[in-house]
C-alpha positions as CSV (number, residue, x, y, z in Angstrom):
1,M,-29.8,17.8,3.6
2,K,-26.9,15.6,2.6
3,D,-25.3,13.2,5.1
4,K,-21.9,14.7,5.7
5,N,-20.4,11.2,5.5
6,Q,-21.5,11.0,1.8
7,E,-18.8,13.6,1.1
8,L,-16.0,11.6,2.8
9,Y,-13.8,9.1,1.0
10,T,-11.3,6.7,2.3
11,I,-8.0,6.1,0.5
12,A,-6.0,3.1,1.9
13,F,-2.8,1.2,1.5
14,Y,-2.3,-2.4,2.5
15,N,0.7,-4.7,2.3
16,V,-1.2,-8.0,2.0
17,E,1.9,-10.2,2.7
18,N,2.7,-12.7,0.1
19,L,-0.5,-13.1,-1.9
20,F,0.7,-15.9,-4.2
21,D,-1.4,-18.3,-6.2
22,T,-0.5,-22.0,-5.8
23,V,1.1,-22.3,-9.3
24,D,4.9,-22.5,-9.6
25,G,5.9,-19.5,-11.7
26,E,8.5,-20.2,-14.3
27,H,10.5,-17.0,-13.9
28,T,10.1,-16.1,-10.2
29,L,11.3,-17.5,-6.8
30,D,7.8,-18.6,-5.6
31,D,8.5,-22.3,-5.0
32,D,7.7,-21.9,-1.3
33,F,4.2,-20.9,-2.1
34,T,3.1,-24.1,-3.8
35,P,1.3,-27.2,-2.4
36,K,4.6,-29.1,-2.3
37,G,6.7,-26.1,-1.3
38,F,8.2,-25.1,2.1
39,K,4.9,-23.3,3.1
40,K,2.6,-26.1,1.8
41,W,0.5,-23.4,0.1
42,T,-2.7,-25.1,-0.9
43,N,-5.8,-23.9,-2.8
44,K,-7.7,-24.0,0.5
45,R,-5.2,-21.7,2.2
46,Y,-5.1,-19.4,-0.8
47,T,-8.9,-19.1,-0.9
48,K,-9.1,-18.5,2.8
49,K,-6.5,-15.7,2.5
50,L,-8.4,-14.1,-0.4
51,S,-11.6,-14.1,1.7
52,K,-9.8,-12.6,4.8
53,L,-8.1,-9.9,2.7
54,A,-11.4,-9.0,0.9
55,T,-13.1,-8.6,4.3
56,V,-10.4,-6.3,5.6
57,I,-10.3,-4.1,2.5
58,S,-14.1,-3.7,2.6
59,K,-14.0,-2.6,6.2
60,I,-11.2,0.0,6.1
61,G,-12.7,3.3,7.1
62,Y,-16.2,1.8,7.1
63,D,-16.9,2.5,10.8
64,T,-16.9,6.2,10.2
65,I,-18.3,6.7,6.7
66,N,-20.3,3.5,6.0
67,K,-18.7,2.7,2.7
68,P,-15.6,0.9,1.5
69,P,-12.4,2.7,0.3
70,V,-12.5,4.5,-3.0
71,L,-8.8,3.8,-3.6
72,V,-6.6,1.0,-2.2
73,G,-2.9,0.6,-3.0
74,I,-1.7,-2.9,-2.4
75,A,1.7,-4.6,-2.1
76,E,3.0,-8.1,-2.3
77,V,0.6,-9.5,-4.9
78,E,2.1,-12.1,-7.3
79,N,0.4,-11.2,-10.5
80,E,-2.7,-9.8,-12.2
81,E,-4.6,-13.1,-11.7
82,V,-4.5,-12.9,-7.9
83,V,-5.7,-9.3,-8.0
84,K,-8.6,-10.4,-10.2
85,E,-9.4,-13.3,-7.9
86,L,-9.3,-10.9,-4.8
87,L,-11.8,-8.6,-6.5
88,H,-14.0,-11.6,-7.3
89,T,-14.1,-12.6,-3.7
90,E,-17.0,-11.7,-1.3
91,P,-17.6,-9.0,-0.1
92,L,-15.6,-7.1,-2.8
93,K,-17.3,-9.0,-5.6
94,D,-20.2,-6.7,-6.0
95,I,-18.7,-3.4,-4.8
96,G,-17.5,-2.3,-8.3
97,Y,-13.7,-2.3,-8.1
98,D,-11.3,-2.3,-11.0
99,F,-7.5,-2.3,-10.7
100,V,-4.2,-1.2,-12.2
101,H,-1.2,-3.6,-12.1
102,Y,2.1,-4.2,-13.9
103,D,4.5,-7.1,-13.5
104,S,7.6,-5.9,-11.8
105,P,11.2,-7.3,-12.1
106,D,11.2,-8.3,-8.4
107,E,12.9,-11.7,-8.2
108,R,10.2,-13.1,-5.9
109,G,7.6,-11.9,-8.3
110,I,5.7,-9.6,-5.9
111,D,4.2,-6.4,-7.2
112,T,2.1,-3.4,-6.3
113,G,-1.3,-2.5,-7.6
114,L,-4.1,0.0,-7.2
115,L,-7.7,-0.9,-6.6
116,F,-10.3,1.8,-7.4
117,L,-14.1,2.2,-7.4
118,K,-15.2,2.7,-10.9
119,D,-18.0,5.0,-9.9
120,N,-15.6,7.5,-8.3
121,F,-12.3,7.1,-10.1
122,E,-11.3,7.3,-13.8
123,V,-7.8,6.2,-14.9
124,L,-6.3,8.7,-17.4
125,H,-2.8,7.2,-17.5
126,S,-0.7,4.6,-15.8
127,E,2.9,3.3,-16.0
128,A,5.5,1.4,-14.0
129,I,8.4,3.7,-13.1
130,P,11.6,1.6,-12.9
131,L,13.7,1.9,-9.8
132,L,17.2,1.7,-11.2
133,I,19.5,0.7,-8.3
134,D,22.8,-1.2,-8.2
135,S,24.0,-3.3,-5.3
136,L,27.1,-2.4,-3.4
137,K,28.9,-4.9,-5.7
138,G,27.7,-2.9,-8.8
139,V,25.1,-5.5,-9.9
140,R,21.6,-4.3,-10.9
141,D,19.2,-4.8,-8.1
142,T,16.0,-6.4,-9.2
143,T,13.5,-4.6,-7.1
144,R,9.9,-3.4,-7.4
145,D,8.9,-0.7,-9.8
146,I,6.9,2.3,-8.6
147,L,3.3,2.3,-9.9
148,Y,2.1,5.6,-11.1
149,V,-1.5,6.3,-11.9
150,K,-3.0,9.6,-13.0
151,G,-6.7,9.8,-12.7
152,K,-9.9,11.7,-11.8
153,L,-11.2,11.3,-8.3
154,N,-14.8,12.5,-8.3
155,G,-13.7,14.7,-11.2
156,E,-10.5,16.1,-9.6
157,I,-7.2,15.2,-11.2
158,V,-4.8,13.3,-8.8
159,H,-1.4,11.8,-9.2
160,I,-0.9,8.5,-7.3
161,F,2.3,6.7,-6.6
162,V,2.1,3.1,-5.1
163,N,5.4,2.0,-3.6
164,H,7.1,-1.0,-2.1
165,W,10.6,0.2,-1.5
166,P,13.6,-2.1,-1.1
167,S,13.7,-4.1,2.1
168,R,16.0,-3.8,5.1
169,R,16.8,-7.5,4.9
170,D,20.6,-6.9,4.6
171,G,20.4,-4.3,7.4
172,S,18.9,-0.8,7.6
173,T,22.2,1.1,7.2
174,S,23.6,-0.9,4.3
175,T,20.3,-0.6,2.3
176,D,19.4,3.1,3.2
177,Y,20.8,4.3,-0.1
178,K,18.3,2.2,-2.1
179,R,15.3,3.8,-0.4
180,I,16.8,7.3,-0.7
181,E,17.2,6.6,-4.4
182,A,13.5,5.6,-4.5
183,A,12.6,8.9,-2.9
184,N,14.7,10.8,-5.5
185,T,13.1,8.8,-8.3
186,I,9.7,10.1,-7.2
187,R,11.0,13.6,-6.8
188,K,12.3,13.6,-10.3
189,F,9.0,12.2,-11.7
190,M,7.1,14.9,-9.8
191,G,9.4,17.5,-11.5
192,T,8.2,16.3,-15.0
193,I,4.5,16.5,-13.9
194,E,5.1,20.0,-12.6
195,E,6.5,21.1,-16.0
196,E,3.0,20.5,-17.4
197,E,0.6,21.1,-14.5
198,L,0.4,23.8,-11.9
199,D,0.1,22.7,-8.3
200,P,-0.7,19.0,-8.8
201,N,-2.5,16.8,-6.3
202,Y,-0.2,14.0,-5.1
203,I,-1.0,10.9,-3.1
204,I,2.1,8.9,-2.4
205,M,1.4,5.6,-0.6
206,G,3.2,2.4,0.1
207,D,5.3,0.2,2.3
208,F,8.4,2.3,2.3
209,N,10.4,0.0,4.6
210,D,11.3,3.2,6.5
211,N,9.6,5.2,9.2
212,P,8.3,8.8,8.7
213,T,11.5,10.2,10.3
214,S,13.9,8.1,8.2
215,E,16.2,9.8,5.8
216,S,14.5,8.5,2.7
217,I,11.0,9.8,3.7
218,Q,12.6,13.1,4.8
219,T,14.3,13.3,1.4
220,L,10.9,12.8,-0.3
221,V,9.1,15.5,1.7
222,K,11.8,18.1,2.4
223,D,11.6,21.4,0.5
224,S,8.5,20.2,-1.3
225,T,4.7,20.7,-1.2
226,L,4.3,17.3,0.5
227,Y,2.8,16.6,4.0
228,N,3.0,13.3,5.9
229,P,-0.1,12.9,8.1
230,M,1.2,9.5,9.3
231,E,4.1,11.0,11.3
232,K,2.0,11.8,14.3
233,L,0.6,8.2,14.4
234,H,3.9,6.4,15.0
235,A,4.7,5.4,18.6
236,P,7.6,2.9,18.5
237,N,6.6,1.4,21.9
238,H,3.0,0.7,21.2
239,R,1.7,1.6,17.8
240,G,2.6,1.3,14.1
241,S,1.7,-0.8,11.0
242,T,4.1,-3.7,11.6
243,S,6.1,-4.9,14.6
244,Y,9.3,-6.8,15.2
245,R,10.2,-8.0,18.7
246,K,7.6,-5.7,20.2
247,N,9.1,-2.6,18.4
248,W,6.6,-0.9,16.2
249,S,7.4,0.6,12.8
250,L,5.2,2.7,10.6
251,F,6.6,1.6,7.2
252,D,3.2,1.9,5.6
253,Q,2.3,5.5,5.0
254,I,0.2,7.8,2.8
255,I,1.8,11.2,2.0
256,I,-0.2,14.0,0.4
257,S,0.4,17.4,-1.2
258,H,-0.4,20.6,0.7
259,N,-3.2,21.5,-1.7
260,F,-5.4,18.9,0.1
261,F,-5.6,21.6,2.8
262,N,-7.4,24.0,0.5
263,Y,-11.2,24.0,0.7
264,K,-12.2,25.1,-2.7
265,K,-15.4,23.9,-4.3
266,D,-15.2,20.6,-6.2
267,T,-11.9,19.7,-4.6
268,H,-10.9,17.2,-1.9
269,S,-9.5,18.3,1.4
270,F,-7.7,16.3,4.1
271,A,-10.0,15.1,7.0
272,D,-8.2,12.3,8.9
273,A,-5.4,9.7,8.9
274,D,-5.2,6.4,10.8
275,I,-3.9,2.9,11.1
276,F,-6.6,0.2,10.7
277,D,-5.6,-2.0,13.6
278,D,-8.9,-3.3,14.8
279,T,-8.8,-6.2,17.3
280,F,-9.8,-8.8,14.7
281,L,-6.6,-8.1,12.8
282,T,-4.3,-8.7,15.8
283,E,-2.8,-11.7,17.5
284,Y,-5.1,-12.3,20.5
285,K,-2.7,-14.3,22.8
286,G,0.8,-15.4,23.3
287,K,4.1,-13.4,23.1
288,F,3.0,-11.7,19.9
289,K,-0.4,-10.5,21.3
290,G,-1.4,-7.2,19.7
291,S,0.8,-7.7,16.7
292,P,-0.6,-8.1,13.2
293,Y,-2.2,-11.6,12.8
294,R,-0.2,-12.9,9.9
295,T,-0.6,-15.9,7.6
296,Y,2.6,-17.7,8.7
297,A,4.8,-17.6,11.8
298,G,8.0,-18.8,10.1
299,K,7.1,-22.2,8.5
300,K,4.0,-22.6,10.7
301,Y,0.7,-21.8,9.1
302,I,-1.5,-19.8,11.5
303,G,-4.1,-18.6,9.0
304,G,-4.2,-14.9,9.7
305,Y,-4.4,-11.8,7.4
306,S,-1.0,-10.1,7.0
307,D,2.1,-9.0,8.9
308,H,1.1,-5.4,8.2
309,F,-1.9,-3.4,9.2
310,P,-3.6,-1.2,6.5
311,V,-3.2,2.5,6.8
312,Y,-5.7,5.1,5.4
313,I,-6.6,8.7,5.0
314,Q,-10.0,10.3,4.6
315,L,-10.7,13.1,2.2
316,K,-13.7,15.4,2.2
317,F,-15.2,16.4,-1.2
318,N,-16.1,20.1,-1.0
319,S,-19.3,20.3,-3.0
């Protein structure tokens, strides 16, 4: 008799917070993350961060199914090389991951990527979907592309979107339109998929810089075949994926299509959703106790993981 956990698969998303190498990029604003820069970003600190992130990724969902995630969307990676180095770091080194990544036009040079286990996932097609947004002054906003990957997960075709939507840096209200446009960009792309494929399987993950109840996310899921299992996890007073002044946000989410609630043979069905906020990932003392244990607090290096917790879902393969 098969162990039921053999049929469960974890799919995760993790904003790894400023995973830069130590080299000053010619075309990006990464000067802070160099040995002589504001952050004094040395090879020792970079290597330590790689090791910490690799450990986290390997543990997402492991407690329940005793295996690492089959798919991991990542945000805030500088380039292809840092993703390669992450995957060559213990304990990820021998697990069998490959990845998809495209350089994006983000002025800081931070991109998204998708890690996948080669034994379980086959890439059929991938592309970077440009997010064409103008600022309020009419100037093109250089923001992250949306990573799209079509592939076979244990033989079943899935369509994956990895997102890092425009930030709230200039205020939530004044930047809402950018994230709403990102939602509409995905909706439009889904429309082209649906012209060719009946009832596609969607997995839309990312740091959306908005909560499940925000207008942008509601724009994405309304009148559609999408379901957001993260909505029930958000508790602004005590739980989310990132926090600011003790207010919790759930900007990191994984949204799926309704057909993951079908239980047909040789398909995947939704089993669970959660935030990976184990104690080792949190600040253990001080005024930020319980918040994500990040790499820097302002200029001060504290040597943590990220300012975001990973989020994940688990799917059951119906054999």
